[in-house]
C-alpha positions as CSV (number, residue, x, y, z in Angstrom):
1,M,-26.4,-29.2,32.3
2,S,-25.4,-27.6,28.9
3,F,-23.1,-24.7,28.8
4,V,-24.5,-24.1,25.1
5,L,-28.1,-24.3,26.1
6,S,-27.8,-22.4,29.0
7,P,-29.3,-19.5,28.7
8,S,-31.6,-20.9,25.9
9,P,-31.1,-20.0,22.6
10,A,-33.1,-17.4,20.8
11,S,-36.0,-17.8,18.8
12,A,-35.7,-18.3,15.1
13,G,-37.4,-14.9,14.6
14,Q,-34.8,-13.2,17.0
15,A,-32.0,-15.1,15.4
16,V,-32.8,-13.8,11.8
17,A,-33.0,-10.2,13.1
18,H,-29.9,-10.3,14.9
19,F,-28.0,-12.0,12.4
20,A,-29.2,-9.7,9.6
21,A,-28.1,-7.0,11.6
22,K,-24.8,-8.1,12.1
23,L,-24.3,-8.4,8.8
24,S,-25.4,-4.9,8.4
25,Y,-22.4,-3.6,10.5
26,E,-19.4,-6.1,9.5
27,T,-17.7,-7.6,6.5
28,D,-14.9,-9.7,6.2
29,V,-11.4,-9.4,4.5
30,S,-12.4,-11.9,1.6
31,D,-15.6,-10.0,0.7
32,V,-13.5,-6.8,0.7
33,H,-10.5,-8.0,-1.3
34,S,-13.2,-9.3,-4.0
35,D,-15.0,-6.0,-4.2
36,L,-11.6,-4.2,-4.5
37,E,-10.5,-6.3,-7.1
38,A,-13.6,-5.9,-9.1
39,G,-13.5,-2.4,-8.6
40,A,-17.0,-2.5,-6.9
41,P,-18.6,1.0,-7.0
42,G,-19.7,2.9,-3.7
43,L,-17.2,1.8,-1.1
44,V,-14.1,3.4,0.4
45,V,-12.0,1.3,2.5
46,V,-10.2,3.3,5.5
47,D,-7.3,2.1,7.5
48,T,-7.6,3.6,10.8
49,R,-4.3,2.9,12.1
50,G,-1.6,5.5,13.0
51,P,1.2,6.6,10.4
52,D,3.8,3.9,11.7
53,A,1.3,1.0,11.2
54,W,0.2,2.4,7.8
55,A,3.7,2.8,6.8
56,Q,4.6,-1.0,7.8
57,G,1.8,-2.0,5.6
58,H,-1.6,-1.6,4.3
59,V,-4.5,-2.8,2.3
60,P,-3.9,-1.6,-1.3
61,G,-6.5,0.8,-2.4
62,A,-7.2,1.8,1.4
63,M,-7.0,5.3,2.4
64,H,-5.3,6.5,5.6
65,L,-7.4,8.3,7.9
66,P,-6.5,7.7,11.6
67,T,-9.3,7.3,14.1
68,R,-8.8,10.9,15.7
69,Q,-8.4,12.6,12.5
70,I,-12.0,11.5,11.0
71,P,-14.0,14.3,12.6
72,S,-11.7,17.0,11.2
73,R,-11.0,15.4,7.6
74,A,-13.7,13.0,6.7
75,A,-16.1,15.5,5.0
76,R,-13.3,16.9,2.9
77,E,-11.8,13.6,1.9
78,I,-14.6,11.0,1.7
79,P,-17.6,11.7,-0.5
80,A,-21.2,11.5,0.8
81,G,-23.2,8.7,-0.3
82,V,-20.5,5.9,0.0
83,V,-20.3,3.1,2.5
84,V,-17.1,3.3,4.4
85,V,-15.3,0.1,5.4
86,T,-13.0,0.6,8.5
87,Y,-10.3,-1.8,9.7
88,C,-7.6,-1.6,12.3
89,W,-4.8,-4.1,13.3
90,G,-7.1,-7.0,13.9
91,P,-9.6,-8.9,15.8
92,G,-8.3,-7.9,19.3
93,C,-8.0,-4.2,18.6
94,N,-11.2,-2.2,18.7
95,G,-10.1,0.9,16.6
96,S,-11.9,0.1,13.6
97,T,-15.1,0.1,16.0
98,K,-14.2,3.4,17.2
99,A,-13.5,4.8,13.9
100,A,-17.0,3.2,12.5
101,L,-18.5,5.0,15.1
102,A,-17.1,8.4,14.1
103,F,-18.0,7.7,10.8
104,A,-21.5,6.9,11.8
105,R,-22.0,10.1,13.9
106,L,-21.1,12.4,11.0
107,G,-23.9,10.5,8.7
108,Y,-21.8,7.8,6.9
109,Q,-22.9,4.3,6.1
110,V,-20.1,2.2,7.6
111,K,-19.1,-1.2,8.0
112,E,-16.3,-2.9,9.9
113,M,-13.7,-5.3,8.3
114,I,-13.9,-8.0,10.9
115,G,-10.4,-9.5,11.4
116,G,-8.8,-6.1,10.2
117,Y,-5.3,-5.8,8.6
118,E,-4.1,-9.1,10.6
119,Y,-6.6,-11.5,8.7
120,W,-5.9,-9.6,5.4
121,V,-2.3,-10.5,5.9
122,R,-3.0,-14.0,7.1
123,E,-5.2,-14.6,4.3
124,G,-2.2,-14.3,1.8
125,F,-3.8,-10.7,0.3
126,P,-1.2,-8.4,-0.9
127,V,-0.2,-5.4,1.1
128,R,1.3,-2.1,0.1
129,T,4.6,-1.1,1.7
130,P,7.1,1.8,1.3
131,A,8.9,-0.8,-1.0
132,G,5.7,-1.7,-3.1
133,L,3.4,-4.4,-3.0
134,R,4.0,-7.7,-1.2
135,R,2.2,-10.8,-0.2
136,R,3.1,-13.2,2.5
137,E,2.1,-16.9,2.1
138,G,-1.1,-17.2,3.5
139,D,-1.9,-19.1,7.1
140,D,-3.0,-22.6,6.8
141,L,-5.7,-21.7,9.5
142,T,-7.3,-19.0,7.3
143,V,-6.9,-20.1,3.7
144,V,-8.4,-22.8,2.0
145,P,-6.4,-25.2,-0.2
146,A,-6.1,-24.4,-3.8
147,G,-9.2,-25.5,-5.7
148,V,-11.5,-25.4,-2.5
149,T,-13.8,-22.7,-1.5
150,C,-15.5,-22.2,1.6
151,D,-18.8,-21.3,-0.5
152,C,-20.0,-19.0,2.3
């Protein structure tokens, strides 16, 4: 008996539908970083954590909108027609999922940044703190060596 093959894998058609849908709902920290660096129009990155976490460090260019405040503030602060990208602490936290649901309920198109703040930091991307921009050394488990790309 195989743990991988039981239950049976989905058909190719079902897999296409599933993975296409999954990519409609999620993005990753590398793609968000690339879009922010390029100044890609039409997206707003939202840090959904509380004030203390925001002050500890956040993605440069993100706006701070804690999940509980989304229903009362989003329409005033986030233009209609943009794609909202939510993030929270990391993969062990569902705060960005709750925030994405809140934005979707308000009519926004939304994607969740998988990995959250944790993986942003682990990949060595800069963070904004009260002292300014800083960057930690990337984690060997998440950063490919210089000159190598994952080409995904």
